[in-house]
C-alpha positions as CSV (number, residue, x, y, z in Angstrom):
1,M,159.8,74.2,90.1
2,A,155.7,74.8,90.3
3,T,154.7,71.5,88.8
4,S,152.3,69.2,90.5
5,F,150.7,66.0,90.3
6,G,147.1,65.6,91.1
7,G,144.8,68.2,92.1
8,S,143.4,71.4,90.2
9,N,145.2,73.8,88.1
10,K,142.5,76.6,89.4
11,E,143.6,79.8,91.2
12,K,143.7,79.5,95.1
13,K,140.5,80.7,96.8
14,G,140.9,83.6,99.0
15,K,138.0,86.4,100.5
16,K,135.5,87.6,98.4
17,P,135.1,91.1,98.1
18,H,132.9,93.1,100.7
19,K,129.4,94.0,99.2
20,N,128.0,96.8,101.1
21,K,124.3,96.1,102.3
22,P,121.7,98.4,101.4
23,T,120.8,100.6,104.6
24,S,117.2,99.6,106.3
25,K,114.4,101.3,105.6
26,K,113.5,101.8,109.1
27,Y,115.5,105.2,109.5
28,S,113.6,106.8,106.9
29,L,110.3,106.7,109.1
30,Y,112.3,108.9,111.7
31,K,113.0,112.7,110.9
32,V,115.1,114.9,113.4
33,N,114.5,119.0,113.1
34,G,116.8,120.2,115.6
35,D,116.0,118.7,119.1
36,D,112.5,117.3,117.9
37,I,112.0,113.7,116.6
38,Q,109.1,113.0,114.3
39,K,108.0,109.5,114.3
40,A,105.7,107.9,111.5
41,R,102.2,106.9,112.9
42,S,102.9,104.2,115.6
43,C,100.4,100.8,116.4
44,P,97.7,101.7,118.9
45,R,97.7,97.9,119.8
46,C,101.2,97.1,119.7
47,G,102.8,100.2,121.0
48,P,105.5,103.0,120.0
49,G,108.2,101.2,117.8
50,I,106.0,99.3,115.7
51,F,104.9,101.6,112.8
52,L,102.0,101.4,110.5
53,A,102.8,101.2,107.0
54,T,101.1,103.5,104.8
55,H,99.4,102.2,101.6
56,K,97.3,104.4,99.4
57,D,93.8,103.7,101.3
58,R,94.6,102.4,104.5
59,L,97.5,102.2,107.1
60,V,98.3,98.5,108.3
61,C,100.8,97.2,111.2
62,G,102.7,94.2,110.1
63,K,102.8,92.6,113.6
64,C,99.2,92.5,114.6
65,K,97.3,93.2,111.5
66,Y,95.7,96.3,113.0
67,T,94.2,98.5,109.9
68,E,92.8,101.7,109.8
69,F,91.1,102.9,106.3
70,S,91.0,106.3,105.1
71,K,88.1,108.1,104.4
72,K,87.5,109.5,100.8
């Protein structure tokens, strides 16, 4: 006796399936060799923890816009 008047005949809504988010790229800036930790180049203005983005001809800080151009 599952007849109902009014409402919708759609399936009931439930929880959506869990989707894994992609891992953050900040972990690719650190490299661990045994007990040594190597980091990417950090910004001289902002200090450690703020890394410089590497482009093909320059290094740029995303926070304070500090830029170092590489010599050709």
